[in-house]
C-alpha positions in Angstrom: 94.6 98.9 122.5 97.1 101.4 120.7 95.0 104.1 118.1 96.7 106.2 115.9 94.4 109.1 114.2 95.2 110.0 110.7 93.4 113.3 108.9 93.0 113.2 105.8 94.0 116.0 103.3 91.2 118.2 102.4 88.9 116.5 99.8 86.6 118.2 97.3 83.8 116.5 97.5 81.1 114.1 99.3 81.6 110.4 98.3 83.8 107.1 98.7 87.5 107.1 98.6 89.5 103.9 98.5 92.1 103.7 101.2 95.5 102.1 101.1 97.5 101.2 104.2 101.0 100.5 103.7 101.8 98.7 107.1 104.3 95.9 108.6 103.7 93.4 111.4 106.3 92.8 114.2 108.1 89.7 113.3 107.2 86.3 112.5 106.8 85.4 115.7 104.9 87.4 116.6 101.1 86.3 116.5 98.7 88.6 118.2 98.5 91.8 115.5 95.2 92.0 115.0 94.1 95.2 113.4 90.9 97.9 113.1 90.8 100.7 111.1 87.7 103.2 111.5 86.8 105.6 108.3 84.0 107.5 107.5 81.4 104.6 109.0 82.2 101.9 108.1 84.7 99.4 110.4 87.4 97.1 108.4 88.8 94.1 111.0 91.9 92.1 110.5 93.0 89.5 112.6 96.9 88.5 112.5 96.4 85.8 109.9 95.0 88.1 107.8 97.7 90.4 107.4 100.8 89.7 105.4 103.8 89.0 108.5 107.3 89.0 105.9 108.7 91.5 108.3 108.6 94.1 105.0 106.2 97.1 104.4 103.5 95.4 102.4 100.1 97.4 101.1 96.4 97.2 102.6 94.4 97.9 99.6 90.8 97.9 98.9 89.3 99.8 101.4 86.3 102.2 100.5 85.6 104.8 102.6 82.7 107.6 103.0 83.4 110.7 103.2 82.4 114.3 103.8 84.2 116.8 101.8 87.0 118.8 103.6 88.9 117.0 106.2 88.3 113.9 108.0 89.8 111.2 110.7 90.9 107.4 109.6 91.3 105.9 113.4 93.7 102.8 113.2 93.7 100.2 116.4 96.3 97.6 117.3 93.3 95.6 118.9 95.9 92.8 120.2 99.2 92.6 122.1 101.7 92.9 119.3 102.7 95.6 117.3 101.5 96.8 113.9 103.5 99.4 112.1 102.2 102.6 109.5 104.6 104.0 107.2 101.9 105.4 105.1 98.5 105.4 103.3 96.7 106.6 100.2 93.5 107.7 99.2 92.1 108.2 95.5 88.3 109.5 94.8 85.6 106.2 93.6 84.5 107.7 90.0 
């Protein structure tokens, strides 16, 4: 498994934040592109069939993470044999 650790910007307060990821899975012929996202105390798992495989960058939205004030880590892991490419991530505080 290959992992990428992202560090959030300095967050102003403890609370829930919505995480969005801009990603692209390898190619339409690859079918082992599972993904795991750990943020705060939560882990989200996505099987290849749940990810859009258009060979273009797509947005995965709506991951609600509980973070502490300050910087926090988000760990993204490819849990199968094929590739997932990350282009960007966005955070928005849940109001």
